[in-house]
N, C-alpha and C positions, 0 to 999 in steps of 0.2 A: 565916520567914513560911510558914504553911500555905496552899496554894492548893486551894480546893475542887475536887472532881472535875468535869471537863467534862460537859456534858449530852450525852445520847444520844437518838436518836429513840425515842419511846415513854415517855420520862420525863415526870413530872408537875411542873408549876410552880404554886404557890399564889399567888393574888392577894388581898392584904390591905390594910386601911387602918390606918395607925398614927397618923394625925393628923386632918386635916379629913375630914368626912363625904363619902361618895360615894353619893348617893341617886338620881342620874340614870342613865338607861339609856345609858351612854356607853362600855361596855367591849367592845362587839362588835368594833371594829377590832383591839384588842389580842388578843382571843380568837382571831379569825380568823388573825391573824399567827402566833400560837403554834401553831395547828393546821397552818398552812402549813409550819412548821418540823418537823412530825412530833411535836409535844409535846401532852400532855394537860393540861387545866386544871382546877384546883380553886378554886372561889370561896369565900373565907373568910367566916366568920360576921359580920365587921365591915362587909361590903359591904351597904349599905342601912340600917345603923343610923343613927339621928338623935338626937344629944344636943347640941342647940344647934349650935355650930360643929363639934363633934367626931363621929367615927364610933363612937359609943357611949361608955360610961364608960372611965376609965383601965383598970379591971379587965377590962372586956370586950375592949378593944383588945389588952391584954397577953395575955389568955387565947387569943385567936385566933392571935396571933403565936407564942406558946409552943407551941400545938398543931402548928403547921407546922414549928417548929424541931425538935420531938421526933419527928415522924412520919417514919419511915425511907423511906416511899414518896414523900415530897416532896423533890425534888432541888434546888429553888430557890424563893425567896420574892421576889415582885415587888410592891413597894409601889405602890399605885395612884395616889397623889397626895401632895403635900406639904401646905403650909399651916403649921399649928402644932399641937403636941400630943405629938409623939414623946417629948420629954424627960420628959413626965409619966408615961410607962409604962416607960421603959428600966430603972428600978431594980426593977420588978416581975418582970423576966425572969430565968430561970435558964438559963445557957448551958453547964451541965455536960455534957449530952449533945452539944450542938452543938460544943463544943471537941474532943470525941473523933471526931465525924463531921461536919465542917463542910460547909455547902452554900452556894451563892451567894445573897447578899442584894443586891437590885438597887433602885436609886432615886436621887433627888437631892434638892436643896433641904432640907426638914426632915429627910429621911432621913439627912442628915449626922450627926445624933446617933448613929444606929446604925453608920454607917461608922466614926466616930471611936472609938466604944466597942469595936467588934469588931476594928478594926485594932490597938488596944492589947492585945487578946488574941492578937495575932500571927496573925491570919487575914485573908485578902484578901476584898474586896467589890467590887461593880461600881457605879460612879457612871455612870448613864445614863438614857435616856428612861424615862418611866413610862407605864402603860397609858392614862391620860387624854390623853397628848400624842402617842400613836401616829398618830392620824388626820392630824395636821398636821406630823409630824416629817419631816425630810429623809431621802432614800434613804440617805445616808451615815451618818446617825444610827442608823437601824434596822439597817443592815448591820454597823456597828461593834458594836452590842449583840449581834447574832447571833454574830459572831466571838468576842466575849468569853465568851459562855455556852458555846460549843461548842469552845473551846480552840484556835481558829485564830490564825494570826499577826496581831498588831495593831501597825501602824506608821502614823505620820502624818507627812506632809510638807506644810507650808503655806507660802505666800509670805512673803518677807522683810517685816518691819515695821520701819520706821525707828526706832520707839520702843524696840525690843528692846535689851537689854544683852547683847552678844555673848559667847560662850564655850561650853564644854562642861561637862557635869555628869552624874554617875550617882548613883543612890540609889533607895530605895523611894518611890513616889509616894503621897502622902496628901493629905487636905484636904476640900474641899467648899464649902458656902455660908459666906461670910465671917461673916455675922451669927450663924449657928449656932456656928461655931468660937469666936467671941468669947464667946458665951453659955456655952460649956462650960469656959472658963478656970477653973482651981481645982477642977475636979471629976475624978472617975475616968475621964471621957471626954475630958479635955483632950488636945489633939493633941500628939504627940511629933514635933518638927521636926528633931532632931539627925541629921545625915547624910542627910536626906530631900530629896525634891523636893516642894515644896508647891504644890498647885493651889487657887485661890480664884475664886469668882464671886459675884455678888449681883444682887438685883432690888429696884427700888422703894425705894431708900434715899436719904436726904439726903447730899450730898457731905461735909458735916462729920462725919456718922456714919461714913463710910468712913475719914476721917482718924482719928477716935477709935478705931475698931476696929484699924486698922493700928498705931497708936501703942501700943495695949494688947498686941498680939502682940510688938511690938518690946520693950516694957518687961518682958514676961514671958520674954524670952530666946529667943523662937522663931527669930529671924533670926540669932542668934549662931553656931549650928552648921548652918545651912541650906545645902544644896548648890546649890539652884536654885529658881526661882519661875516658875509658869505662871499667867497671869491669863486667865481665861475671859471670858465676856460679862458686862459690867456694864450691865444692862438697865434702862431707864426711871429713870435717876438723877434726883434732884430737887435744887433749890437754893433758898435763902432769898431774900427780897426784897433783902437785901444779899448779893451773890454771895460764895461761898467763894473763888473766884479760880482754881481748878484743877479739871479734870475728874478722873474716878476714876483713870485711868491715871497722870495727872500727880501725884496724891496718893500713889499707891503708889511712884512713882519718887522722890518727895521723902522719904518716910519711910525708904526703903531705900537712900538715896544713900551712906550710909557703909559699905555692904557691897559685896563684889566678886562675889557669885554672879550667874550669868546669869539674865536675866528674859525670858520669852516673853510678849508681850502679844497680846490678841485671839485666843486659842485658841478654836476653835469648840466650846465646851462650856458649859452653863449654861441659863439661862432664855431659850431661843431655839430655833427649830425645828431648827437644825443643832446638835444636842446630842450630840457624839461621846462614845462610851463610854470610860471610864478604869478600869483595874483597880487600885484602891487596894491598896497593900501589895506590889505587884509591882515588881521591879527595872526601872528604865528608864534609857535614855540620852537626854540632852537635848543637841542639837547646834544651835547658833545661829551662823550666819555671815551675810555680807552678801548672800547669794543665796537661801538657804532656811532654814527652821526645821524640824528633825526631832525627833520624839519616838518612840523605839523601845522597845517592851516586849520584855524579854529572856526 
């Protein structure tokens, strides 16, 4: 796995929109943050574009992203928000130059499309807070993003959760938003779970949808060679008038009960203000016992 170069003071990071439009004046907190880290900021051409829900046409979003991918002066690309639409532009991109000189791609939610595609190119990416979430993000969320970008040690220790399936595991960490991972099945961006540690999170989904998506991953063989599972925040889950009968974590436990890999529940990452950064593609150690839960990036 190729790890992009760590950022240095004076480097430039580009802010782009790959999915939902960003026409509001809401980027100042993120720009101020980057300046406080000693970084320069380039605002991509997609910021301010308005094409119904999207930040410009598919071609416009792809062109902006491509420009930042190929620009040697841009050392990282930070996607400003999620929503929907990244999958519409991913096949318009040419990663030839990027594969030779990779740089950090940062974001979460709909940006899972890019994470999964690039991780399949054997290049690491950062799942973390996005510019529009900076103003409300926790101190831990912001600091973990800074550490990830600047190549500092990244380790997490969180309290024991009684729902956890105890054990130790090692492997590359991959994943992202469960709904997006489900939508990528059968494509060239389908997640590769063999020998990996899988992270999943989701927002605003019906509980039976969580069951459907988990069953799909199971039937596609994702869990057969999986070394470990990390479940982030499952935020604002919904139910039908006739209840499904299990919450999101209980659904995940039920679908994976035939496997022995360890599972860490309620990890602070996802659609929540405490969205800790994860370096997808990097080797990690997962250690779960009856006292603490540790995730260590090697």
